[in-house]
GUNU-418624 format. One record per residue (C-alpha): residue in three letters; z, x, y. Coordinates in steps of 0.25 Angstrom, whole numbers, padded with zeros to 4 digits, always signed. Layout:
<sites>
ALAZXY;...
</sites>
This chain:
<sites>
MET+0487+0238+0598;THR+0486+0254+0600;PRO+0475+0255+0613;VAL+0461+0262+0609;GLU+0460+0277+0614;PRO+0448+0279+0624;ASN+0444+0289+0613;GLU+0445+0280+0601;CYS+0433+0272+0596;HIS+0434+0256+0597;ASP+0428+0250+0584;ASP+0417+0243+0592;GLU+0413+0257+0596;TRP+0412+0261+0580;VAL+0405+0247+0577;ALA+0395+0250+0588;THR+0393+0265+0583;ASP+0391+0260+0569;ASP+0380+0250+0573;ARG+0371+0261+0578;VAL+0373+0268+0567;ILE+0369+0258+0559;ALA+0357+0256+0566;THR+0351+0269+0566;ALA+0354+0271+0552;ALA+0345+0258+0550;LYS+0334+0263+0558;TRP+0333+0275+0552;SER+0334+0268+0538;VAL+0321+0260+0541;VAL+0315+0273+0546;VAL+0318+0281+0532;ILE+0314+0269+0522;VAL+0301+0267+0530;LEU+0298+0283+0527;ILE+0302+0281+0513;ILE+0292+0269+0511;VAL+0280+0276+0518;LEU+0282+0289+0508;ALA+0283+0280+0497;GLY+0271+0274+0498;LEU+0263+0288+0502;VAL+0269+0293+0488;ALA+0265+0281+0479;TRP+0252+0282+0486;LEU+0250+0297+0483;PHE+0254+0296+0467;ASN+0246+0283+0466;ARG+0231+0287+0473;PRO+0220+0287+0463;ALA+0219+0303+0459;PRO+0205+0309+0464;SER+0195+0312+0453;VAL+0196+0327+0452;ALA+0189+0334+0441;ILE+0199+0344+0434;PRO+0193+0357+0428;GLU+0197+0361+0414;ALA+0208+0372+0416;ALA+0209+0383+0407;PRO+0221+0381+0398;ALA+0235+0386+0404;ALA+0240+0399+0400;VAL+0254+0397+0393;ALA+0264+0405+0398;ARG+0269+0413+0387;LEU+0279+0425+0386;PRO+0276+0439+0383;GLU+0277+0442+0368;ASP+0288+0450+0369;SER+0295+0439+0378;ALA+0292+0429+0368;ALA+0297+0437+0358;ALA+0310+0440+0364;MET+0313+0425+0364;THR+0312+0423+0349;PRO+0325+0427+0341;PRO+0323+0439+0331;GLU+0325+0438+0318;LEU+0340+0438+0315;PRO+0344+0438+0302;PHE+0361+0437+0296;THR+0363+0440+0282;ASP+0377+0435+0275;ILE+0383+0448+0269;THR+0398+0443+0269;LEU+0399+0445+0253;ALA+0391+0458+0254;SER+0399+0464+0265;GLY+0413+0462+0256;ILE+0418+0450+0265;ASP+0425+0440+0256;PHE+0434+0433+0265;VAL+0436+0418+0264;HIS+0441+0409+0273;GLU+0453+0402+0270;ASN+0456+0389+0279;GLY+0467+0382+0272;GLY+0460+0370+0270;TYR+0464+0360+0260;GLY+0459+0346+0264;LEU+0468+0343+0276;LYS+0457+0349+0285;LEU+0468+0356+0295;LEU+0459+0360+0308;PRO+0462+0376+0306;GLU+0455+0376+0293;THR+0443+0374+0299;MET+0442+0383+0310;GLY+0441+0397+0302;SER+0446+0410+0305;GLY+0439+0422+0311;ALA+0434+0436+0309;ALA+0436+0449+0316;PHE+0427+0461+0316;ALA+0435+0473+0320;ASP+0436+0488+0317;PHE+0449+0486+0310;ASP+0449+0500+0303;ALA+0443+0509+0314;ASP+0433+0515+0308;GLY+0421+0509+0317;ASP+0415+0497+0309;PRO+0419+0481+0311;ASP+0428+0477+0301;LEU+0432+0461+0298;LEU+0444+0454+0299;LEU+0442+0440+0294;VAL+0454+0430+0297;ASN+0459+0420+0286;GLY+0465+0407+0287;ASP+0476+0402+0278;LEU+0483+0392+0267;TRP+0490+0380+0274;PRO+0505+0383+0271;TRP+0508+0368+0268;HIS+0498+0367+0259;ASP+0498+0369+0243;TYR+0487+0376+0239;PRO+0479+0379+0225;PRO+0485+0394+0221;GLU+0471+0400+0220;ARG+0471+0397+0236;MET+0477+0411+0241;ARG+0482+0412+0255;PRO+0472+0421+0261;THR+0471+0432+0271;HIS+0464+0438+0282;LYS+0454+0449+0278;LEU+0450+0463+0284;TYR+0437+0468+0280;LEU+0435+0484+0283;ASN+0419+0487+0287;ARG+0414+0498+0277;GLY+0404+0503+0288;ASP+0392+0495+0283;GLY+0395+0480+0284;ARG+0403+0479+0270;PHE+0418+0477+0271;ILE+0430+0480+0263;ASP+0441+0469+0262;ALA+0454+0478+0268;THR+0463+0465+0270;THR+0473+0470+0259;GLY+0483+0480+0266;SER+0477+0476+0279;GLY+0488+0468+0283;LEU+0479+0458+0287;GLU+0481+0450+0273;THR+0490+0440+0279;SER+0488+0425+0277;PHE+0489+0416+0289;TYR+0481+0405+0295;GLY+0472+0415+0304;THR+0461+0409+0313;ALA+0457+0423+0322;PRO+0457+0437+0324;VAL+0459+0445+0337;VAL+0455+0458+0337;GLY+0461+0470+0347;ASP+0469+0482+0346;PHE+0482+0477+0355;ASN+0489+0490+0353;GLY+0479+0500+0357;ASP+0479+0508+0345;GLY+0463+0507+0343;LEU+0464+0497+0331;PRO+0461+0482+0332;ASP+0471+0474+0329;VAL+0470+0459+0324;PHE+0478+0446+0329;ILE+0475+0434+0320;ALA+0476+0420+0326;ALA+0481+0410+0316;VAL+0485+0395+0314;GLY+0500+0398+0317;GLU+0505+0412+0321;ASN+0494+0424+0324;ARG+0495+0437+0318;LEU+0492+0451+0325;PHE+0490+0463+0316;ARG+0491+0478+0321;ASN+0479+0486+0315;MET+0487+0498+0309;GLY+0473+0505+0306;GLY+0467+0509+0292;GLY+0465+0492+0291;ARG+0480+0488+0290;PHE+0487+0479+0301;ASP+0501+0475+0304;ASP+0506+0462+0308;VAL+0512+0463+0321;THR+0512+0449+0325;ASP+0526+0447+0327;SER+0529+0460+0335;ALA+0517+0457+0344;GLY+0521+0443+0347;VAL+0507+0436+0345;ALA+0510+0427+0334;GLY+0510+0414+0343;SER+0515+0401+0338;GLY+0516+0397+0324;SER+0509+0384+0328;ASP+0498+0390+0336;TRP+0484+0389+0330;SER+0477+0402+0336;SER+0463+0402+0336;CYS+0458+0416+0342;GLY+0462+0427+0352;ALA+0457+0439+0360;PHE+0463+0453+0362;PHE+0461+0457+0377;ASP+0467+0463+0389;ALA+0471+0452+0398;ASP+0480+0458+0408;GLY+0473+0471+0409;ASP+0484+0480+0404;GLY+0474+0487+0393;ASP+0480+0481+0381;LEU+0475+0469+0373;ASP+0481+0455+0375;LEU+0479+0444+0366;PHE+0475+0430+0367;VAL+0476+0420+0358;CYS+0469+0407+0356;ASN+0476+0394+0352;TYR+0467+0383+0345;VAL+0475+0370+0345;GLU+0489+0364+0343;TRP+0488+0362+0328;SER+0497+0360+0315;ARG+0493+0353+0302;GLU+0501+0340+0307;ILE+0493+0341+0321;ASP+0479+0342+0311;LEU+0484+0331+0303;ALA+0488+0321+0314;VAL+0475+0324+0321;ASP+0468+0321+0309;TYR+0453+0323+0313;ARG+0444+0314+0305;LEU+0429+0312+0303;THR+0423+0299+0297;GLY+0420+0300+0282;ILE+0427+0313+0281;GLY+0441+0309+0285;ARG+0450+0321+0290;ALA+0441+0332+0296;PHE+0441+0345+0304;GLY+0439+0342+0320;PRO+0440+0346+0333;PRO+0453+0350+0338;THR+0452+0339+0350;ASN+0465+0332+0345;TYR+0473+0345+0345;ALA+0481+0350+0357;GLY+0478+0363+0363;THR+0485+0375+0363;HIS+0488+0387+0372;ASN+0482+0401+0370;ARG+0491+0414+0371;LEU+0490+0425+0379;TYR+0497+0438+0373;ARG+0500+0450+0382;ASN+0499+0463+0375;ASN+0513+0471+0378;GLY+0507+0485+0374;ASP+0517+0486+0364;GLY+0512+0478+0352;THR+0518+0465+0358;PHE+0512+0453+0366;ASP+0517+0444+0375;ASP+0513+0428+0376;ILE+0507+0427+0392;SER+0499+0415+0389;GLN+0505+0405+0398;ALA+0508+0416+0410;ALA+0494+0422+0408;GLY+0488+0407+0411;ILE+0483+0405+0396;GLU+0489+0392+0392;ILE+0480+0382+0398;VAL+0484+0366+0397;HIS+0479+0354+0400;PRO+0479+0349+0415;ALA+0483+0335+0410;SER+0492+0336+0398;GLY+0498+0350+0400;GLN+0496+0354+0385;PRO+0488+0366+0381;GLU+0473+0365+0383;GLY+0467+0376+0375;LYS+0460+0375+0360;ALA+0456+0390+0359;LEU+0445+0393+0348;ALA+0439+0407+0355;ILE+0441+0416+0365;ILE+0434+0426+0373;PRO+0441+0438+0383;VAL+0429+0440+0393;ASP+0429+0445+0407;ILE+0423+0431+0414;ASN+0423+0436+0427;GLU+0421+0450+0427;ASP+0434+0454+0433;GLY+0437+0465+0422;GLN+0449+0455+0416;LEU+0445+0448+0402;ASP+0446+0432+0404;LEU+0446+0423+0393;VAL+0437+0413+0387;VAL+0444+0403+0378;ALA+0435+0392+0368;ASN+0443+0379+0367;ASP+0441+0370+0357;THR+0438+0356+0363;VAL+0445+0359+0376;ARG+0440+0366+0388;ASN+0438+0381+0386;PHE+0446+0391+0395;LEU+0442+0404+0403;TYR+0454+0411+0406;LEU+0451+0421+0418;ASN+0461+0432+0419;ARG+0466+0436+0432;GLY+0474+0449+0427;GLY+0482+0444+0415;THR+0483+0430+0420;PHE+0472+0419+0417;ASP+0466+0407+0424;GLU+0459+0398+0415;LEU+0447+0394+0421;GLY+0436+0386+0410;VAL+0434+0375+0418;GLU+0431+0382+0431;THR+0423+0392+0424;GLY+0415+0382+0416;VAL+0418+0387+0402;ALA+0428+0375+0398;PHE+0418+0365+0396;ASP+0403+0362+0390;PRO+0393+0357+0400;ASP+0397+0344+0399;GLY+0412+0346+0403;HIS+0418+0345+0388;ALA+0426+0354+0381;THR+0419+0359+0368;GLY+0424+0363+0354;ALA+0423+0378+0357;MET+0425+0389+0349;GLY+0419+0401+0347;MET+0415+0410+0359;ASP+0410+0423+0365;THR+0404+0429+0378;THR+0393+0436+0382;LEU+0385+0440+0394;LEU+0370+0435+0393;GLY+0356+0440+0400;VAL+0354+0449+0412;ASN+0364+0441+0419;ARG+0374+0445+0410;GLN+0378+0429+0411;ARG+0392+0427+0404;ALA+0390+0418+0391;ILE+0402+0411+0383;GLY+0398+0406+0372;MET+0406+0394+0364;GLY+0404+0387+0351;ASN+0408+0373+0349;PHE+0410+0362+0341;ALA+0398+0354+0333;GLY+0390+0346+0344;GLU+0393+0355+0355;MET+0383+0366+0359;THR+0387+0381+0359;SER+0394+0382+0373;LEU+0387+0394+0381;TYR+0394+0396+0396;LEU+0386+0404+0404;SER+0391+0412+0416;GLN+0384+0405+0430;GLY+0382+0416+0440;THR+0398+0419+0441;PRO+0406+0424+0429;GLU+0416+0413+0431;LEU+0406+0401+0429;PHE+0400+0397+0416;ALA+0391+0386+0411;ASP+0388+0380+0397;GLN+0373+0384+0396;SER+0372+0383+0380;ALA+0363+0370+0381;THR+0352+0380+0388;SER+0355+0393+0382;GLY+0350+0389+0368;ILE+0363+0389+0362;GLY+0367+0374+0364;PRO+0359+0366+0356;PRO+0358+0374+0344;SER+0373+0375+0344;ARG+0376+0360+0345;LEU+0377+0356+0330;ALA+0386+0369+0327;LEU+0400+0370+0327;THR+0402+0383+0333;PHE+0414+0392+0330;GLY+0411+0407+0331;LEU+0401+0412+0342;PHE+0398+0426+0348;PHE+0387+0434+0356;PHE+0381+0446+0348;ASP+0368+0453+0350;ALA+0363+0448+0336;ASP+0348+0455+0338;LEU+0353+0468+0347;ASP+0343+0463+0357;GLY+0354+0466+0369;ARG+0357+0450+0371;PRO+0369+0442+0365;ASP+0366+0432+0355;LEU+0375+0421+0349;PHE+0381+0419+0337;GLN+0388+0405+0333;ALA+0396+0401+0319;ASN+0395+0387+0316;GLY+0403+0378+0306;HIS+0409+0364+0307;LEU+0423+0360+0305;GLU+0422+0350+0295;HIS+0416+0352+0281;GLU+0410+0338+0281;ILE+0405+0335+0295;HIS+0391+0332+0290;ARG+0398+0320+0283;VAL+0399+0314+0299;GLN+0389+0322+0306;PRO+0377+0324+0298;GLY+0372+0335+0309;GLN+0384+0344+0306;THR+0387+0352+0294;TYR+0400+0361+0292;ALA+0393+0374+0287;GLN+0384+0378+0300;PRO+0375+0391+0302;PRO+0379+0401+0313;GLN+0370+0401+0325;LEU+0364+0413+0332;PHE+0357+0412+0345;TRP+0349+0423+0349;ASN+0349+0427+0364;CYS+0335+0427+0370;GLY+0339+0431+0384;ASP+0336+0428+0398;GLN+0321+0426+0396;CYS+0322+0415+0386;PRO+0323+0400+0389;ARG+0335+0399+0379;ARG+0344+0411+0379;PHE+0348+0409+0364;LEU+0340+0406+0352;ALA+0344+0402+0339;ALA+0342+0414+0329;GLY+0347+0421+0317;SER+0343+0420+0301;GLY+0347+0422+0289;ASP+0361+0420+0283;LEU+0364+0416+0298;ALA+0359+0401+0295;GLN+0370+0400+0283;PRO+0379+0388+0287;LEU+0394+0391+0289;ALA+0408+0384+0292;GLY+0408+0396+0303;ARG+0420+0399+0311;ALA+0422+0414+0317;ALA+0409+0423+0321;ALA+0410+0438+0323;TYR+0400+0450+0323;ALA+0400+0464+0321;ASP+0390+0475+0316;ILE+0396+0476+0301;ASP+0386+0485+0297;GLY+0384+0494+0308;ASP+0369+0491+0309;GLY+0371+0487+0325;ASP+0368+0473+0324;LEU+0380+0462+0324;ASP+0383+0455+0310;VAL+0391+0441+0311;LEU+0403+0437+0302;VAL+0406+0421+0302;THR+0418+0415+0296;ARG+0419+0403+0288;VAL+0431+0393+0288;GLY+0436+0392+0274;GLY+0425+0403+0268;ARG+0418+0416+0268;PRO+0415+0422+0282;VAL+0399+0426+0283;LEU+0395+0440+0287;LEU+0381+0440+0292;ARG+0373+0452+0293;ASN+0365+0455+0306;ASP+0350+0459+0300;GLN+0343+0459+0312;GLN+0331+0469+0313;THR+0327+0467+0326;GLY+0328+0484+0329;HIS+0337+0482+0340;ARG+0344+0494+0346;TRP+0360+0492+0348;LEU+0373+0498+0353;ARG+0388+0495+0350;VAL+0398+0499+0359;ARG+0413+0501+0356;LEU+0424+0506+0366;GLU+0436+0513+0365;GLN+0446+0515+0375;ASP+0461+0521+0376;GLY+0473+0512+0379;PRO+0476+0499+0372;ASN+0464+0492+0372;ARG+0456+0502+0363;ALA+0443+0494+0361;ALA+0442+0491+0376;ILE+0442+0475+0373;GLY+0437+0469+0386;ALA+0428+0481+0389;THR+0412+0478+0392;VAL+0401+0486+0388;GLN+0388+0486+0397;MET+0375+0491+0390;ARG+0363+0494+0400;THR+0349+0497+0398;SER+0338+0498+0407;ASP+0334+0484+0405;THR+0347+0477+0399;SER+0362+0476+0401;GLU+0373+0469+0393;THR+0387+0470+0393;GLN+0398+0466+0382;ALA+0413+0465+0381;ILE+0421+0471+0371;MET+0428+0460+0366;PRO+0432+0458+0350;THR+0435+0442+0352;ARG+0424+0431+0352;SER+0419+0420+0345;TYR+0428+0412+0336;GLN+0440+0419+0329;ALA+0431+0431+0329;GLN+0433+0447+0334;ILE+0422+0458+0335;LEU+0422+0471+0337;PRO+0426+0476+0351;ALA+0412+0483+0352;ALA+0399+0478+0360;THR+0384+0478+0352;PHE+0374+0480+0362;GLY+0360+0477+0357;LEU+0349+0485+0364;GLY+0336+0478+0359;ARG+0325+0488+0357;ARG+0330+0495+0369;ALA+0328+0511+0367;GLU+0336+0515+0379;GLN+0350+0521+0379;PRO+0359+0509+0387;GLU+0371+0513+0395;LEU+0384+0507+0392;ILE+0394+0503+0403;VAL+0408+0501+0399;THR+0418+0492+0407;TRP+0432+0496+0400;PRO+0444+0486+0400;ASP+0450+0492+0413;GLY+0437+0491+0420;THR+0432+0504+0420;GLU+0418+0507+0417;SER+0410+0518+0410;ARG+0396+0521+0406;HIS+0391+0526+0393;ALA+0376+0531+0389;VAL+0373+0527+0376;PRO+0368+0538+0367;GLU+0361+0530+0356;LEU+0358+0516+0352;ASP+0361+0509+0338;ARG+0375+0514+0337;GLU+0390+0510+0342;LEU+0395+0518+0352;VAL+0410+0520+0356;ILE+0413+0522+0369;GLN+0427+0527+0374;LYS+0434+0525+0386;THR+0440+0538+0386;SER+0428+0547+0386;MET+0419+0538+0393;GLU+0408+0542+0403;ARG+0413+0540+0418;
</sites>
């Protein structure tokens, strides 16, 4: 046996020490218990003693706290009527989804729309992307293959069908348009995402386009289902790179094998839960009309940590400078799997959706995320990211939490959550519907399944859009339901975009419908609010200054908007910023932060007009 050294403790010493500790603890436990009994008795006597008989004088009625009349009025949405002018405006487009009864998933997802000044005459034109007939099915002869449609604005909100001879009268199963001047000639070019190979059309001017897909190298794979995309400067070299979102691994055979069914209906459309995910693609612009696929090297390809398989099921993307470092990051809305947030590290990306709080809902679940947009809210310029979700899920509203890289979903307390829970939301965007200086929220709704009411009585296939008016910082709930007129008509809504089609200052709305006509809703608000629209021009390849920001300052307000055409679901808007000024009469100051990080300040000569700011002649 090893002898015990003098500095070591014997077992009987440990026992003695334990006994002393236990005895001391027991003594103090008794003291504490006695004190608790005494205190409990005192509390019981205080609460149960007879109440003294005291005469209480009759008090005057308490004054009800009321807001000043002007504050109360500020919390009431204004009248915001919208009028359906689709046919009157000359838009006769009808979406073809190729459906013939088999219920293949692409048939219910719709296709998109883009407002852009395609003919460079200063007003918003319209491109509507179409689906196609399936090549394996024998359709009746009267069901012709469709084409995409180009409508040029006459300047008063009426459109001319300019498709014939445009080069866009082609037939393939398109999903979403993506607009950007990839070759720097000052004309907006068009990339069309598709089920199958994608297409890139170079704008030749005069409403004519040339298919340059093969030479550019952006077709992707014939087995891809691309759902959306964005032109943006990923690497800071000045030209526009291209991000392409891919949805799920799909083919007719896979769809039939998944065989989604509803009791009482049989084969039905359904969520993509049982489809495999796919990788998105990032194409670097080489500056000579060609692109290189740098997806893997740039950190875009995300795999599931357990299976090692592609995790994304992307339906929407927004390039936005989340951490305010001068580089455009990427938020990607994924359907039934976690959302992505790619932070730009100078041309490569770190995916931090979970770490930043935008990956899941408040309960830690992935949602059926579809359309998406972002804006800044309130005097504190809080970053907001809105996402439309599946029926039974509230629209998500992620708000930054004191730091630009941390978000929390606060839809339930914002006024958006409960009213949006029943809706199945596709298109979603922020815009100032009443030109009061605060961004409102619009969402286009519609279910996947025509007969959903048979199995879910609270659901319908066609659902009315929703407009949520921004009440401001002083309101208990920031957003309140608003809108009237033809806005209330039920639609199988999909893409949603906006533009001032008639030049009256306020923003009009277009919603596409799956298998039907789009709806063009003219904004007929009569608030009398002032407005200002700002477009930017600069030399170099990114002529429209995509990625720049414009800040408008007055004596009592400040608002910042990004120049970014990509937003919503399968949609593009003009690269411009529309500011509402309410009833302010003072001339604001504009502060432009250009894509290269330089800043310029500009006085506004007059309101209720469009102002074009050119970097080459900017004030320094």
